[in-house]
NUSE-54729 format. One record per atom (N, C-alpha, C): x, y, z. Coordinates in steps of 0.2 Angstrom, whole numbers, plus 5000, padded with zeros to 4 digits. Example, Ala and Ser with C-alpha at 12.3 -4.5 7.8 and 13.67 -1.06 7.14 Angstrom:
2
pt c1 5066; c2 4972; c3 5039
pt c1 5062; c2 4978; c3 5039
pt c1 5066; c2 4984; c3 5039
pt c1 5064; c2 4989; c3 5035
pt c1 5068; c2 4995; c3 5036
pt c1 5064; c2 5000; c3 5039
***
This chain:
101
pt c1 4911; c2 4966; c3 4957
pt c1 4909; c2 4971; c3 4952
pt c1 4903; c2 4968; c3 4946
pt c1 4897; c2 4970; c3 4948
pt c1 4891; c2 4969; c3 4943
pt c1 4892; c2 4969; c3 4937
pt c1 4897; c2 4971; c3 4933
pt c1 4895; c2 4970; c3 4927
pt c1 4902; c2 4972; c3 4924
pt c1 4906; c2 4968; c3 4926
pt c1 4915; c2 4971; c3 4922
pt c1 4914; c2 4971; c3 4916
pt c1 4910; c2 4972; c3 4912
pt c1 4910; c2 4975; c3 4903
pt c1 4906; c2 4983; c3 4903
pt c1 4904; c2 4985; c3 4910
pt c1 4904; c2 4990; c3 4910
pt c1 4903; c2 4992; c3 4919
pt c1 4910; c2 4994; c3 4918
pt c1 4912; c2 4995; c3 4925
pt c1 4910; c2 5003; c3 4928
pt c1 4908; c2 5003; c3 4934
pt c1 4906; c2 5011; c3 4937
pt c1 4909; c2 5012; c3 4943
pt c1 4910; c2 5020; c3 4940
pt c1 4915; c2 5024; c3 4947
pt c1 4911; c2 5024; c3 4951
pt c1 4914; c2 5021; c3 4960
pt c1 4907; c2 5021; c3 4965
pt c1 4912; c2 5026; c3 4969
pt c1 4919; c2 5031; c3 4970
pt c1 4919; c2 5037; c3 4973
pt c1 4926; c2 5036; c3 4971
pt c1 4930; c2 5042; c3 4974
pt c1 4937; c2 5046; c3 4974
pt c1 4941; c2 5045; c3 4981
pt c1 4946; c2 5043; c3 4980
pt c1 4948; c2 5041; c3 4985
pt c1 4956; c2 5045; c3 4984
pt c1 4956; c2 5050; c3 4985
pt c1 4961; c2 5053; c3 4986
pt c1 4970; c2 5051; c3 4991
pt c1 4977; c2 5050; c3 4983
pt c1 4981; c2 5047; c3 4989
pt c1 4988; c2 5051; c3 4987
pt c1 4993; c2 5046; c3 4987
pt c1 5000; c2 5052; c3 4988
pt c1 5000; c2 5054; c3 4979
pt c1 5008; c2 5054; c3 4978
pt c1 5007; c2 5053; c3 4970
pt c1 5010; c2 5052; c3 4967
pt c1 5007; c2 5050; c3 4961
pt c1 5010; c2 5044; c3 4959
pt c1 5008; c2 5036; c3 4957
pt c1 5002; c2 5037; c3 4962
pt c1 5001; c2 5028; c3 4963
pt c1 5002; c2 5025; c3 4960
pt c1 5007; c2 5018; c3 4961
pt c1 5011; c2 5013; c3 4953
pt c1 5009; c2 5006; c3 4953
pt c1 5007; c2 5004; c3 4963
pt c1 5004; c2 5001; c3 4961
pt c1 4999; c2 4998; c3 4969
pt c1 4994; c2 4991; c3 4969
pt c1 4990; c2 4993; c3 4975
pt c1 4990; c2 4982; c3 4976
pt c1 4990; c2 4983; c3 4985
pt c1 4988; c2 4977; c3 4985
pt c1 4984; c2 4977; c3 4990
pt c1 4979; c2 4971; c3 4994
pt c1 4976; c2 4970; c3 4994
pt c1 4974; c2 4967; c3 5003
pt c1 4975; c2 4969; c3 5008
pt c1 4979; c2 4964; c3 5013
pt c1 4971; c2 4963; c3 5017
pt c1 4966; c2 4964; c3 5014
pt c1 4959; c2 4961; c3 5014
pt c1 4954; c2 4963; c3 5012
pt c1 4949; c2 4961; c3 5012
pt c1 4941; c2 4965; c3 5008
pt c1 4941; c2 4971; c3 5008
pt c1 4943; c2 4975; c3 5013
pt c1 4944; c2 4979; c3 5018
pt c1 4948; c2 4985; c3 5016
pt c1 4954; c2 4982; c3 5014
pt c1 4962; c2 4987; c3 5014
pt c1 4964; c2 4986; c3 5009
pt c1 4967; c2 4989; c3 5007
pt c1 4973; c2 4992; c3 5001
pt c1 4977; c2 4993; c3 5004
pt c1 4984; c2 4994; c3 5000
pt c1 4988; c2 4996; c3 5002
pt c1 4991; c2 4999; c3 4994
pt c1 4991; c2 5005; c3 4991
pt c1 4995; c2 5009; c3 4989
pt c1 5001; c2 5011; c3 4986
pt c1 5003; c2 5009; c3 4983
pt c1 5013; c2 5013; c3 4982
pt c1 5011; c2 5019; c3 4981
pt c1 5015; c2 5025; c3 4981
pt c1 5015; c2 5030; c3 4981
pt c1 5023; c2 5032; c3 4977
pt c1 5024; c2 5032; c3 4971
pt c1 5032; c2 5031; c3 4969
pt c1 5033; c2 5041; c3 4970
pt c1 5030; c2 5045; c3 4968
pt c1 5030; c2 5054; c3 4970
pt c1 5032; c2 5055; c3 4978
pt c1 5028; c2 5052; c3 4982
pt c1 5029; c2 5052; c3 4987
pt c1 5034; c2 5050; c3 4990
pt c1 5035; c2 5043; c3 4990
pt c1 5039; c2 5042; c3 4994
pt c1 5036; c2 5037; c3 4999
pt c1 5028; c2 5035; c3 4997
pt c1 5022; c2 5034; c3 5004
pt c1 5021; c2 5029; c3 5001
pt c1 5016; c2 5023; c3 5005
pt c1 5014; c2 5018; c3 5006
pt c1 5004; c2 5021; c3 5008
pt c1 4999; c2 5021; c3 5006
pt c1 4994; c2 5024; c3 5008
pt c1 4989; c2 5017; c3 5009
pt c1 4988; c2 5017; c3 5017
pt c1 4984; c2 5013; c3 5017
pt c1 4976; c2 5014; c3 5018
pt c1 4972; c2 5011; c3 5015
pt c1 4967; c2 5015; c3 5012
pt c1 4959; c2 5008; c3 5016
pt c1 4955; c2 5012; c3 5018
pt c1 4951; c2 5008; c3 5021
pt c1 4945; c2 5010; c3 5014
pt c1 4942; c2 5003; c3 5011
pt c1 4939; c2 5003; c3 5006
pt c1 4930; c2 5005; c3 5010
pt c1 4929; c2 5003; c3 5016
pt c1 4923; c2 5004; c3 5020
pt c1 4921; c2 5012; c3 5020
pt c1 4929; c2 5015; c3 5023
pt c1 4926; c2 5022; c3 5024
pt c1 4928; c2 5027; c3 5019
pt c1 4932; c2 5024; c3 5014
pt c1 4932; c2 5026; c3 5007
pt c1 4937; c2 5034; c3 5009
pt c1 4943; c2 5032; c3 5013
pt c1 4949; c2 5034; c3 5014
pt c1 4956; c2 5035; c3 5018
pt c1 4959; c2 5036; c3 5016
pt c1 4967; c2 5032; c3 5018
pt c1 4966; c2 5035; c3 5026
pt c1 4967; c2 5030; c3 5028
pt c1 4968; c2 5028; c3 5037
pt c1 4975; c2 5030; c3 5040
pt c1 4980; c2 5029; c3 5033
pt c1 4988; c2 5028; c3 5036
pt c1 4990; c2 5030; c3 5030
pt c1 4996; c2 5035; c3 5031
pt c1 5003; c2 5035; c3 5028
pt c1 5008; c2 5031; c3 5030
pt c1 5010; c2 5026; c3 5027
pt c1 5019; c2 5024; c3 5028
pt c1 5024; c2 5028; c3 5024
pt c1 5029; c2 5033; c3 5027
pt c1 5033; c2 5033; c3 5024
pt c1 5039; c2 5028; c3 5022
pt c1 5042; c2 5026; c3 5017
pt c1 5046; c2 5022; c3 5014
pt c1 5053; c2 5027; c3 5011
pt c1 5056; c2 5020; c3 5008
pt c1 5062; c2 5022; c3 5005
pt c1 5061; c2 5028; c3 4999
pt c1 5065; c2 5028; c3 4993
pt c1 5064; c2 5034; c3 4990
pt c1 5062; c2 5029; c3 4984
pt c1 5055; c2 5031; c3 4979
pt c1 5054; c2 5028; c3 4975
pt c1 5052; c2 5024; c3 4973
pt c1 5046; c2 5022; c3 4978
pt c1 5045; c2 5013; c3 4978
pt c1 5042; c2 5014; c3 4971
pt c1 5043; c2 5007; c3 4971
pt c1 5037; c2 5004; c3 4966
pt c1 5034; c2 4999; c3 4966
pt c1 5033; c2 4994; c3 4971
pt c1 5028; c2 4987; c3 4969
pt c1 5028; c2 4985; c3 4977
pt c1 5026; c2 4982; c3 4981
pt c1 5024; c2 4979; c3 4987
pt c1 5020; c2 4973; c3 4989
pt c1 5022; c2 4966; c3 4994
pt c1 5021; c2 4959; c3 4994
pt c1 5020; c2 4958; c3 5001
pt c1 5012; c2 4957; c3 5003
pt c1 5012; c2 4956; c3 5010
pt c1 5015; c2 4947; c3 5013
pt c1 5017; c2 4946; c3 5018
pt c1 5021; c2 4939; c3 5019
pt c1 5017; c2 4935; c3 5025
pt c1 5013; c2 4929; c3 5023
pt c1 5008; c2 4924; c3 5026
pt c1 5001; c2 4924; c3 5020
pt c1 4998; c2 4919; c3 5025
pt c1 4991; c2 4920; c3 5020
pt c1 4987; c2 4918; c3 5029
pt c1 4981; c2 4924; c3 5031
pt c1 4980; c2 4929; c3 5025
pt c1 4986; c2 4933; c3 5026
pt c1 4985; c2 4938; c3 5020
pt c1 4991; c2 4941; c3 5019
pt c1 4989; c2 4946; c3 5026
pt c1 4997; c2 4950; c3 5029
pt c1 4996; c2 4951; c3 5033
pt c1 5003; c2 4956; c3 5033
pt c1 5006; c2 4962; c3 5036
pt c1 5012; c2 4964; c3 5039
pt c1 5015; c2 4959; c3 5042
pt c1 5019; c2 4959; c3 5041
pt c1 5025; c2 4963; c3 5036
pt c1 5025; c2 4962; c3 5031
pt c1 5025; c2 4968; c3 5026
pt c1 5024; c2 4968; c3 5018
pt c1 5032; c2 4972; c3 5019
pt c1 5033; c2 4969; c3 5013
pt c1 5040; c2 4971; c3 5009
pt c1 5039; c2 4975; c3 5003
pt c1 5041; c2 4983; c3 5007
pt c1 5041; c2 4986; c3 4998
pt c1 5049; c2 4987; c3 4994
pt c1 5046; c2 4986; c3 4987
pt c1 5051; c2 4986; c3 4984
pt c1 5053; c2 4994; c3 4979
pt c1 5059; c2 4997; c3 4979
pt c1 5060; c2 5000; c3 4978
pt c1 5063; c2 5004; c3 4972
pt c1 5063; c2 5009; c3 4967
pt c1 5066; c2 5007; c3 4959
pt c1 5071; c2 5002; c3 4958
pt c1 5078; c2 5005; c3 4959
pt c1 5084; c2 5001; c3 4961
pt c1 5085; c2 4995; c3 4962
pt c1 5079; c2 4992; c3 4964
pt c1 5079; c2 4987; c3 4964
pt c1 5084; c2 4982; c3 4969
pt c1 5087; c2 4985; c3 4972
pt c1 5091; c2 4984; c3 4977
pt c1 5090; c2 4985; c3 4987
pt c1 5084; c2 4993; c3 4984
pt c1 5082; c2 4995; c3 4991
pt c1 5078; c2 4990; c3 4995
pt c1 5076; c2 4989; c3 4998
pt c1 5069; c2 4983; c3 5001
pt c1 5070; c2 4988; c3 5008
pt c1 5061; c2 4990; c3 5008
pt c1 5058; c2 4991; c3 5013
pt c1 5055; c2 4988; c3 5018
pt c1 5055; c2 4985; c3 5027
pt c1 5051; c2 4979; c3 5026
pt c1 5046; c2 4982; c3 5032
pt c1 5036; c2 4982; c3 5034
pt c1 5034; c2 4987; c3 5037
pt c1 5033; c2 4983; c3 5041
pt c1 5031; c2 4982; c3 5048
pt c1 5033; c2 4978; c3 5055
pt c1 5024; c2 4984; c3 5057
pt c1 5019; c2 4980; c3 5057
pt c1 5016; c2 4981; c3 5059
pt c1 5013; c2 4983; c3 5069
pt c1 5016; c2 4986; c3 5070
pt c1 5015; c2 4989; c3 5078
pt c1 5008; c2 4986; c3 5082
pt c1 5001; c2 4988; c3 5079
pt c1 4996; c2 4990; c3 5080
pt c1 4995; c2 4992; c3 5077
pt c1 4986; c2 4995; c3 5078
pt c1 4984; c2 5000; c3 5073
pt c1 4986; c2 5005; c3 5071
pt c1 4988; c2 5007; c3 5064
pt c1 4990; c2 5011; c3 5063
pt c1 4996; c2 5013; c3 5064
pt c1 5000; c2 5010; c3 5066
pt c1 5007; c2 5011; c3 5071
pt c1 5013; c2 5005; c3 5067
pt c1 5016; c2 5008; c3 5063
pt c1 5021; c2 5004; c3 5058
pt c1 5027; c2 5005; c3 5059
pt c1 5033; c2 5002; c3 5061
pt c1 5042; c2 5002; c3 5059
pt c1 5044; c2 5000; c3 5052
pt c1 5046; c2 5005; c3 5049
pt c1 5049; c2 5004; c3 5043
pt c1 5056; c2 5003; c3 5045
pt c1 5058; c2 4995; c3 5040
pt c1 5066; c2 4995; c3 5040
pt c1 5071; c2 4995; c3 5035
pt c1 5073; c2 4999; c3 5031
pt c1 5079; c2 4998; c3 5027
pt c1 5084; c2 4994; c3 5027
pt c1 5081; c2 4986; c3 5022
pt c1 5083; c2 4979; c3 5024
pt c1 5093; c2 4983; c3 5018
pt c1 5093; c2 4987; c3 5015
pt c1 5098; c2 4987; c3 5008
pt c1 5105; c2 4982; c3 5012
***
């Protein structure tokens, strides 16, 4: 941000319904948790678009990455706080989601 006191809109990116959390995996990649869509949008900031959508359990609220630098697996926390999905990356735009409850 060139001027934090005067932020400027650079672009708008269409996501799922009710985005509630975002986590940066790299300088170019953000994962956005979509509460009503029951999904996570993987966003390329360079391309300015969603490059993948990962379906998850009911009403996801937040996510965290494992490791340094941040990478999958990611843990998705749902509204009831007892349901957790673990997302494992199998390859480019290919994920496996486990319900660990």
